[in-house]
N, C-alpha and C positions, 0 to 999 in steps of 0.2 A: 504493500500500500504506500502511495506517495505521501509526502509530508503535507500537513495542513497548517498554514500560518494564520493566526488570528491577530488582528491589529485593533486595539481598543483606544478610544479617544480619551485624552487627558489622564484621569486618575484611575488606577487599577489596584485593588487591595486584595491580598490573599488569592492569587490566581491559581485555582485548582479545578477547572472544568473537566468533565468526563468526555472522552472520545471513544466511540465504538466503531469497530470495523466490521460492517455487515458483509455477508457473502455477496459476490457479484450478481447482478441481475441477469437472469436468463431469458426474460421476456419483458415486454413493455406494458406497464399498467395503463389503464384508461386515465385520461386527463380530466375527466369530469368527476369532481369530488372523490379523489382517490383515498382509500382508507389508510391510516397510518400503518406502517409495517410493524411486525411483531416485536422488533428490537427497540421500537420507540414506545416504551411503557414506563410511566412514572407512577410509583406507588404512593397514594395519598396518605396511607396510614403511617408510613415511615417519616419521622421528623427530619427536616433538613438542617444540617449544622450551619450555624452562621459563619463559621470559618471557611466553609466551602463556597460562599457567595462571592461573586465578582461585582464590584461597584463600578458602574459605567456612568460617569457624570457628563452632563451636557456642557457645551461651550457657551459661556455666558455672553460672548460677543455675537453669537448667532441670532438672527432675527426669527428663526423658526421656533415654533412652540415646542416641538419634540425632536431636537436634532441629535439624538443618540444613534450612532451608527456602529455596526459590527462588520468587519471586512474578513471574508473567507477567501483564501486563494491557495492553489496548489501549483506544483511545477508545471508550467505550460508545455514543457517538452517531455513530461512524464507519460506514463501508460494508463493513468486513471483520471477520471473527471467527476465532478460533483453532479449528482442526480437529484437528490432531495436533501432537506435539512429540517431539523427540529430543535427547538429552543425552549427551555424551562426558565422563565424569568418573570419579573414583576410587571413587565410591559404586557398590556392586554392584547395588542395587535402588533403585527410586523409586516413590513413591505420589503420585497426582494427586488433588486435591480441588477441587471446584467450590464455593467458599464453605466450608461445613462438611460438605458431602455428599461421601462417598467415591466416586471415579470409577473407579479401577483401579490395578493394580500391574504394573510391567514389570521383568523380571529381565534384567540386562545380560549381554552377551557380552564376553569378553576380547579386547581389540584391541591394546594396547601393554603391554610388560613391560620391566622393567629401567631405569626412569627413576629418577634420583637427585635428591633435593631438597637443600636446604642442610644438612640434618641427615644426609645420606648414608643415606637410607632408600629402599628400593625402592617404586616407585609403579606400580600397575596401573590402567590406564584401561579402563572398560567402556562400551560403547554401549548405550543403552536407547531404545526407541521405544514410544509408546503413542498410539493413535487414540482420541479422545474420543467417548463415546457420543452426546453432543449438543454442537454447537458453542457456544462461549462467548466472552465478551469478557475474562474474567479467570480465572485458575486458580492454585492453589498446589501446588508440587512439593516433596515431602518426600524428601530424599536419605538413604538408609539405608546406613550404613557399619558394618563389623564391627570387633570388638575395642574397645579403649579410645581410638580415634583421636578427636581433638577438632576435626578439620578435614577438609574435602572439597575436592579439586582439580578444577576445572572447566576443560575445554579448549574445548568447542564446544557451542553451543545452537542447535538448528534448530527453527524454528516454522513450521508449515504454515498458511497463511491461505486463506480463500476469501470471495468477496463474500457479503454478507448478502442472502438472498432470502426470499420469503414461505414457501417450503417449509422453509428452515432455521430460520426464526423460530418456526415451529409446533412444532419439536422433532423429533428423530429417532424412528422407531418404537420402541416398547418391546421389550425382550427377549422373544422368543417371541410376538410379536403375531399371527403367522399360525397359532398353535396354539390350537385350541378345547379349553380345559381341561375344560369341562363335558362335552363329548362323550367325552373320554378317560376321565373319571371314570365316566360312564354305561356305557361299554364294559367297564371293569374290573369294575363291579358286576354287569353282565349275565353275565360269565364266571364269577362266583362267586369271584373272587380279589381280594386286597387289595394295595395298593402297599406296598412296603417303607418303613420310616421314612425312609431316605435319599431315595427317589423322591418320597415325599409332601412332604418338606422342599423338594426341588427344584421341585415343582409350586407350592408356596406362594410360593417366591421368584419364579417366573415370573409368578404371579398378581399379586404385589406390583409387579413391573416393568410389567405391563400396566395397573396402577392400577385393577384391578377388585376389588370386594369381594363375598364370598359373600352370597347373599340372606338367609341366617340372621342375618347381622350387621345387616341393615336392618329386622328385625322387632322390634317392641317390644310388650310386654303391659302395659297400664296397670291399676293397681289403685286404685279411687276410695276415698278416706277421707273420710267426711262431717265437715263443720264445723258451726258453729252456723247456724241459719236453716232455711229451707224445704228439705226434702230433695228436692223435685221440680225445683229449679233446679240446673243443672250448675255454676254458678259457686260454689256452696256446698260444693264437694268439693276436697280435695287429691288430686293424682294422683302415684303412684309408678310409674316405668317400670322394668320388668324387661327387661334386654337381655342378650345373649350375653356370657359372660365373655371370650371371645376378642376381641369388639368393644371391651370395656372396656380390654383390654391395648393394642389398637391406638390407642384414644383417648388413653391415657396416654403412649404413645410420641409421638404427634403433638403432644400438649400440651408435652412436654419439648422437641421440636424447635422449636416456635413460641415458646417462652417467652422466649428471648434476643432474638428480634425484637420482641416486644411490650414487654419491659421497657425498651428504649431509647426508646420513645415515650410510655410512661405517666409522668405527673408524680409527684412525691413524695407528693402528697396523695391519690393513688389507693390504696385499701387493699383493695378487693374482689378476690377470687380472686388473691391475691399471696402469695408465701411470706413468712412472718414478719409478715404484716399481717392485720387482720381487722376485724369490725364492733365488737368491744369497744373497740379502740383509737380508732375514730372517735367512739364514745359518750363515752369518757373525754376526748377532745380537745374536744368540744362542751361538756362539763360544766366543764372547766378554763377554757375561754374565757369562759363565762357567769359563773363565779365571779370571775375576775379583772376582768372588765368591770364587774360590779356593785360590786366592792370599790373600784375606782379611778374610778367614775362615768363610764364610757365607753359610748357607744351601739354596739350590735351589730345586724347584720341577717343573717337567714338566709333562704335560698331553698330550698324543698323541691320537687322534681319527682318525681312518681310516675308511671311508665310502666305502664299497664295491659297485661298480657300482653306484656311487652317481648320475651321470649325466644321467644314463639310466633308473632310477626309479622315475622320477619326475612326479607328478600328475599335469596335465595341468589345471584342474579346481582349484586346490589349488593355483597353481602359478598365475592364473588370479586374485584370491581374494587378494593375497599378493601384486600384482602390483597395484590393486585399492587402497589398504590401504596405499601404498607408495605415492599416488598422481599422478600416471602415467595417462596421458589422455586416455580416452576411445578409441580414434581412434587408438593409438599405441597398446593398449591392444588387440583390435579386430584384428588388422593386424597381430600381433604375433600369436594369436590363429588360424587365418585362414591359416597362413603360415605353422604351424605345424600340422594342422588337415588333416587327409587323406594322410599321408605320405606313400610313397612306397620305399621299399628297396630291393636291389638285391646284391648278392655276386658274384664277378667275380673270377672264378676258373682258374687255369693254364692249363686246358685241352682243352680250346677253340682253334680253329684254328688260330684266329687272333693273340693270344699271342705266338703260336708256330712260326708263320712267323716272328713276331717281334724279338723273341729270336735268330732265325737263321740269321736274318739280322744284329743283333748286333754282332754275332760271326764272321761275314765276315769282319767287320771293322778292320782296323789296328790301334792299340793304340800306340801313341807315348809317349816317356818318360815324356815330360813336362805336358802333359794332365794327366798322371797317378799321377805325383807329386801333381798337383793341386787338383785332386780328393781326395788324402790322406789328404791334408791340409784342405780341405773343408768338408770332411765327417768323418774322423777318429779323427783328432786332436781336433775338438770342443767337441766331446764326452769325450775325455780324460781330457780336460781342463774345463769341466763343474764345476762351482763353485770354480775355482782355486783362485778367488780374495780373498777369506777368508781362504786360506790355510796358514799354517805355515810350510814352506819347510825347511828341514834340509839337511845336506850333504848326508845322506843316501838316502833320497828321491830324491835328485838331481842326484845321480848316477843311481838310478833305472829309472828315467825319460830319462836320456841320453841313457841307455841301450835299453829302449823300442823304442826310436826314431831310433836308428841304426838297431834294429831288423826289423822295418817297412821298412827302405830303403833297407836292404839286401833281404827281401822277395820280394820287388818290382823289384829288379834287378835279382832275382832268383839266388842269390849267396849262396851256401850251407855253413854251419858252418865249414865244413872240409876244405874249401878253405882258404889258407893262404893269406888273403887280408886285408890290414890295414883299419882302420876306416877313415883315412884321404883321402884315394883314393875313398872310397864310397861317402863321403861328397863332394868331388871334382866333381864326376860324377853327383851327384844329384843336387848340387848347390841350396839348399833350401832357401838361403838368410838369414834366421833367424832360430835358433834352437828352439826346443819345450820349453826348459827352458826360452829362451829369450822371446818367445811369452807369457808365463805365467807372467813373470815379467812386460811386457808391459801392460797386462790386469790389474794387481794389481795396477800399477801406475795410469792408467786411472780411475779405480774405486775409488781410494783415492782422486784424483782430483775432481771427480764427487761429492763425499760426502762433500769435503771442500767448493765447490762452492755453495752448497745449504745453504740457510739462516737458516732454522730451519727444522730439520728432526730427526726422531727417530734414524736412523743409526748414524748420527753425534753425537747425545747426548750420545749414548751408547759407541761410540768409544772414545770420549774425556771426558766423565763423570767420576766421582770418587765415590767410595763406602766407607762409614765410617766403621772403624774397624781396627784391628791390622793385620799387614802382617805376613805371615808364616815365621818362623825362619828356 
């Protein structure tokens, strides 16, 4: 039997829990309310010695009401793994987690009453048992106590082990794996009835445990947007994919689950697709490096690598292997693989009747001036101001920015350049509130304040850092 290591939080007194080594499992018990095994028996008639109790005290700095945790782990390269566990303690309930994934909850039964500790308080011990859905080498047990108690008394810990086999490494069958959910849905629709909200939610939970995604989630509709160049070449189009809103919610949940695994491996210089980081920060970093290097006469070298169609040429099998090497749980990896397997894609062309009707309907609408101004400020100006936080704007650039803004307003009002109309009258009719140059200045100040409020960041170091050397004369 492989070693079991138990880590207790903060204070542990008189550590003497009992470990039992049950015989290996020869078959798989049912996952629905499994009975405790025969070796997990606590005799209520036998008094428990206070010297055998382990005191597990909670962290006073933790905001959780019941933050007592017990960590069980064995050798990940060993030949045995944890199948089930039982605990005799003063905590009424326990929750088991595999990493950060919730595994299950067990409600305890009263075993011993009337025990007095050093403070002459009564202690009640409860036995709790839980069989894991999939065997594991490590798990975290959260002991839940009631009231304002800041400690949990542990009398006995029983860990059930079994040898690692090819069947167990592949994982246990998902909940409801023998249920054909699509057939159930078809039968209900043929009967002309609908499932209740609770039954539909239960089916969605079973489908999630089966790691199967509906086919509607895998269907994408691409809308091509032409760029400059020959319109007959497919590479001269931008594509926007329209997918199901439910699929977007699932992708957001998966992204949140995977984020803390990815952040541990990404270096500090990585800024793409990270919270609080972006392309504008990298542009500012390059600009500051170039300015400081030229000022102090230092050589700099840049290497730009452009991957053509990088996100469209990813091998899913290789991606799955990389996720496994990163320590991503198998459940999330299988869910991602099933979500992208069997995808369907369609291209929406402008020759369909529905789009012609929509275009005619839009032409009949009357556009008012305030709406047009808001459209320009929401769709045109952000493109012009992209990355303006790292710009060094001189007087010549300011004049060109003002000229571009007035050109936009004159085109909006359909005022030709031959008409003798002053710029003040144009601005008075538009009433933009703030000029384009003022918006850029506002964004620059916001970005500067954002960098100064950060305690330690690469951007702040480059902005305030110094380079050794002589200045240019």
